[in-house]
C-alpha positions, 0 to 999 in steps of 0.5 A: 507555492508548496507549503511543507507541513511540520511533523507531529509526533505522538512519541513521549520522547522530546525531539523525535521530530528533529531527529526525523522520527516524527510519526505523521505530518502536521500543519493545518488542513490547508497546508496538508491539502496543499502538500497532498495536491502535489502527488495527486495532480501530478501530470505524469502520474495523476491520481484521477483517471476516467476509470477511477482513482489511484495512488501509490503504496508508498507513504507520504514524507513524514509518515515514519517509524517511531521505534523498533516496534511502533510505526505509522507506515502503511496508511494508504489502504496498502500495508507492507512489510519485509520477510527477511531470511536473516539467519540464512544470510552468509557472513564474510569471515573477518579477523583483526585485519578484516576479511580473511583472504583465500584463493585456489591455493590458500584454504580457509581455516573456517568456512569456505572460499568464495573465489569471486571475492577472494574471501572466506565465507560461512556459505556461498548462498542464502539458506531459505529453508526456514521461514523468514523473519517478519519485519514491520508487520502491522499488529493493529494501531501503531504496533508492528513486529520488530523492524530491526533484524540485527544483521551482523557486520559480516553479513552486511559485508557479504550482502555488499558483495552479492548484490543480486542474490535474493534474501527475502520478500517485500509484501504489499497487501490490500486485503481489507482489515474487516474482510474475513475470508478463507484462503483456498490456495496452498501458495506460500511466501518466504516459508509462510502459507497464506493462511498463516497467523502473524508470529506472536499474534492472532491476526492473519499475516497477509491481511491489513490490520490498521482499522482505517484500512478497512472496507467499512472506512472506505464506504464511510468516506464515500458517504461522508463526501457525497456532497458539494464542496465549498464553492469558494475553492476553485481547485477541485482537488483542494475543494475535496481535500478540504472536506477532510477538516469536517468529515472522517478524512485525513488530509495528509494521506494520498487515499482519503483526499482522492476518494473524497474528491471523487465522491464530491465530484459525483455529487457536484455533477448531479450524477445518477447511479443506475443499478442493473436489476439482474434482468438487464434493466437499470434502476436509478438509485435514490441516494437519499434512501439509506438502502439505495445509498448503501448499494451505491457505496457497495458499487465503489467498495464492494465486499465481494472483493477482498480489497482494492486492486493492486497494479502500477501506474501503467494499469491494473494487471501490471507490476514492477519488475521483480514483483508478482501477484500471489493468488488467494483463491478469490473469485474473479467476479464482483457481486452487488445486489443481485448481479454478478459480473466478471472482474479479471482483476478481483484477485489482485490484492496481494503482491510479493516483490524480490528483496535482494541483497543490494536493498539491504544497505547500512542505511536500511539494515535496521529497517528492511521495511524501509527498503521495501518502501523505497524500492517498490512503494512508489510503483505498486499502486492501489486502484479504486475503480468506477463500477463495471458498465454492465453492473451500473451506469453513472449519468451526470449533468454535462451542462454543469461546469467540468462535468463532461466525461468522468466528473472526477477525471484529472482534466475536470479538476 
């Protein structure tokens, strides 16, 4: 039975949960894990595959904004925000009767006539010559740049009549908060160079800024969960997720329980990790030794990558329609210890998707970041991968229950 977790608000304003403005889901660890299992074990889009674990950028229900500048969305090692050319969106000119009519024989007193909608407008296309407004970009903690772009009624009317016009970008970034690496390309998104700083802040615009979305946090999670789970819990996912009650792991998120379950299954199946020593020999790492354990963590969360790879449910290297990878100049390789191997997906940590007029509706006009979440968030997927076979081997005790193949694979849970 699905247990719907209650909301837990951190706001000082009473009643926010009742108004749908709660910050994060509440409930017991058992309740939250029961909810988390629904998406993680979805047979159509399972989080667990032989290649690793994955989840969508879209936050779980209950992770919401609390005000115009406080927001808990973006907790899945994938932060997102909107870039909207607010000032460049035309307006339908109105008077006391409504939109001002025009046609080929009826001129506009102001503006220009858009005969496709028989209305006077301030312009017929979006002006994107100026940098876009940055909406809902994390600044650290729960603080974000403003969510509400203050779209006028005339602009909303124009947007409704020009559904397919592009008005900005939805940005999805998996650049880890604690990775400081230079940008070496000159690409731009909506008027911002990739090395730009967030307006009114000193942090990189296109890097994640929530401290739990860090390389170090992911490595710590692997270490903490590299142990057998509670043997009284038969379900593999619930067994891994339940560790979130005892280690630094948040059970309502998609990412934490999935990574924890993967690490737990490696421990339960007595897996040994063999690392290429650079000469083609694979040395078995001693996971009780801190230096070897650090190498094992590095295999799954390498610092030589800027962050986790973004793709879709269909695989890495694919994106939803309307989205594209934005390259930051990163190497298409991964290095652990003394070994570097090719990695065609290493530079896929930043994605920009078309924000169209049809996405800015009366329901999302005060929060275009929510439009990004609704339109693209479920289809942009974070991939945490098992090590490349040329880099490391993973050998498990297949005589143990459900330990054939990848021990964390969907069928083994």
